[in-house]
C-alpha positions in Angstrom: -14.5 -34.8 25.0 -13.7 -38.5 25.1 -13.0 -38.1 28.9 -16.5 -36.7 29.4 -18.0 -39.7 27.7 -15.9 -42.1 29.7 -16.8 -40.2 33.0 -20.5 -40.2 32.0 -20.4 -44.0 31.3 -18.7 -44.5 34.7 -21.3 -42.5 36.5 -24.2 -44.4 34.8 -22.8 -47.8 35.8 -22.0 -46.8 39.4 -25.3 -45.0 40.1 -27.3 -47.7 38.7 -25.9 -50.1 41.3 -27.0 -48.0 44.2 -29.9 -48.9 46.4 -33.1 -46.8 45.9 -32.2 -46.0 42.3 -34.9 -47.1 39.9 -33.3 -45.8 36.6 -30.4 -43.7 35.5 -30.5 -42.1 32.1 -28.6 -39.5 30.2 -26.1 -38.5 27.6 -22.5 -37.8 28.4 -22.3 -36.0 31.8 -26.0 -34.7 31.7 -27.5 -37.5 33.8 -31.1 -38.0 35.4 -31.3 -40.3 38.4 -34.8 -41.6 39.1 -35.4 -42.9 42.6 -37.9 -45.6 43.8 -39.7 -43.0 45.9 -40.2 -39.1 46.0 -36.9 -38.3 47.8 -35.4 -36.0 45.2 -35.7 -32.8 47.2 -34.3 -34.4 50.3 -31.4 -35.8 48.3 -30.8 -32.5 46.5 -30.7 -30.6 49.9 -28.3 -33.3 51.5 -26.1 -33.3 48.4 -25.8 -29.4 48.7 -25.1 -29.6 52.4 -22.1 -31.9 51.4 -21.0 -29.4 48.9 -22.4 -30.9 45.8 -24.8 -29.0 43.5 -27.6 -31.2 41.9 -31.2 -30.4 40.8 -34.4 -32.0 41.8 -36.1 -32.1 38.4 -39.2 -33.9 39.7 -40.3 -35.4 43.0 -38.3 -38.6 42.3 -35.5 -37.5 39.8 -32.3 -35.7 40.4 -30.3 -34.1 37.6 -26.5 -33.7 37.5 -24.7 -31.9 35.0 -20.9 -31.5 35.9 -18.6 -29.5 33.9 -17.1 -31.2 30.9 -13.6 -30.8 32.5 -14.6 -32.7 35.6 -11.6 -35.0 36.8 -11.8 -38.7 37.7 -11.1 -37.8 41.4 -14.1 -35.5 41.4 -16.3 -38.2 39.9 -15.1 -40.6 42.6 -15.9 -38.1 45.3 -19.3 -37.5 43.8 -20.1 -41.2 43.9 -19.0 -41.5 47.4 -21.0 -38.5 48.5 -24.1 -39.7 46.7 -23.7 -43.3 48.4 -23.6 -41.6 51.7 -26.5 -39.5 51.2 -28.6 -42.4 49.9 -27.8 -44.4 52.8 -28.9 -41.6 55.2 -32.1 -41.2 53.3 -33.3 -44.7 52.7 
């Protein structure tokens, strides 16, 4: 469980620094990413195309909920894919 908290904190910190992100909130690995504009559906679609499942909770918020046994390598890959998707959308 400690690893999940560490991974969650790492995700919060990394995502908060990405362009176009207004706010990142969550507990553990359940995280909501609020964007400055209503691009959540586009981001969710592009993330799915890249092999990552996320949920567009609202027009400007994407929710992620990785498994509690997610590895550090998978977290790093997610961050990389999200950065690429955001650069394509913005």
